[in-house]
C-alpha positions in Angstrom: 13.4 58.9 21.3 11.4 56.6 19.1 8.0 57.5 17.7 6.3 55.3 20.2 8.1 56.9 23.1 7.1 60.4 21.8 3.4 59.2 21.5 3.5 57.7 25.0 4.9 60.9 26.4 2.2 63.0 24.6 -0.5 60.7 25.9 0.8 61.1 29.4 1.1 64.9 29.1 -2.5 65.1 27.8 -4.1 62.6 30.1 -5.9 65.4 32.0 -6.7 67.4 28.9 -10.4 68.1 28.7 -11.3 68.0 25.0 -14.9 69.0 25.8 -13.5 72.5 26.2 -12.2 72.5 22.6 -14.7 73.9 20.2 -14.4 72.3 16.8 -12.4 69.6 15.1 -8.7 69.2 14.9 -6.8 66.6 12.8 -3.0 67.2 12.5 -0.4 64.7 11.4 3.1 65.0 12.7 5.8 63.6 10.4 9.1 63.0 12.1 11.4 63.4 9.2 14.5 61.9 10.8 12.6 58.7 11.7 10.5 58.7 8.5 7.5 58.0 10.6 4.2 59.8 11.4 1.5 59.9 14.0 -1.6 62.0 14.4 -3.4 64.1 17.0 -7.2 64.4 16.6 -9.8 66.2 18.7 -13.3 65.0 17.6 -16.5 64.8 19.5 -14.9 65.9 22.8 -12.2 63.2 22.6 -8.5 63.6 22.2 -6.7 60.8 20.3 -3.0 60.4 19.6 -2.3 57.4 17.3 0.7 56.0 15.5 -0.7 56.2 12.0 -0.9 58.5 9.1 -4.1 60.5 8.9 -5.7 60.7 5.4 -8.0 63.6 6.0 -5.7 65.7 8.0 -6.1 69.5 8.2 -2.3 70.0 8.5 0.9 68.1 8.4 3.8 69.2 10.6 7.1 68.1 9.3 9.8 68.3 11.9 12.7 66.3 13.3 12.1 64.3 16.4 14.5 66.3 18.6 13.0 69.6 17.4 9.5 68.3 18.1 10.5 67.3 21.7 11.9 70.8 22.2 8.6 72.2 20.8 6.4 70.3 23.2 8.8 71.1 26.1 8.4 74.8 25.3 12.1 75.1 24.4 11.4 75.9 20.8 9.0 78.6 19.7 6.7 77.2 16.9 6.6 80.5 15.0 10.4 80.8 15.1 10.8 77.2 14.1 8.5 77.7 11.1 10.2 80.9 10.0 13.7 79.4 10.2 12.7 76.2 8.4 13.0 73.8 11.3 9.3 73.2 11.1 7.4 72.9 7.8 3.6 72.9 7.6 1.5 71.5 4.8 -2.1 72.5 4.9 -3.8 74.8 7.4 -1.1 76.6 9.4 -3.7 77.9 11.9 -4.5 74.3 12.9 -0.8 73.5 13.2 -0.4 76.4 15.5 -3.4 75.3 17.5 -1.8 71.9 18.0 1.5 73.4 19.0 -0.3 75.6 21.6 -2.4 72.7 22.9 0.6 70.4 23.5 2.6 72.9 25.6 
């Protein structure tokens, strides 16, 4: 899948997500290492955004291959297992990265 296809899939999956129920702010970048491209997921002021850009003030950066990310969001890859086995790397706040992984399931 391309980055845009992944973003489109995420947007479709989260279309009914009510960000008003999320307390706080979340800004996580996902770097797809095999594609050498990134996108970000942000929850701010009760709005969920998924955009095909790098995020300068991110709380965390998930570094993962596109196929592993697809498995992660399809609940076929445990985020903790992926992290401990090196399939997923996190720069920044690992708690925020785990929040994102749980929100996208």
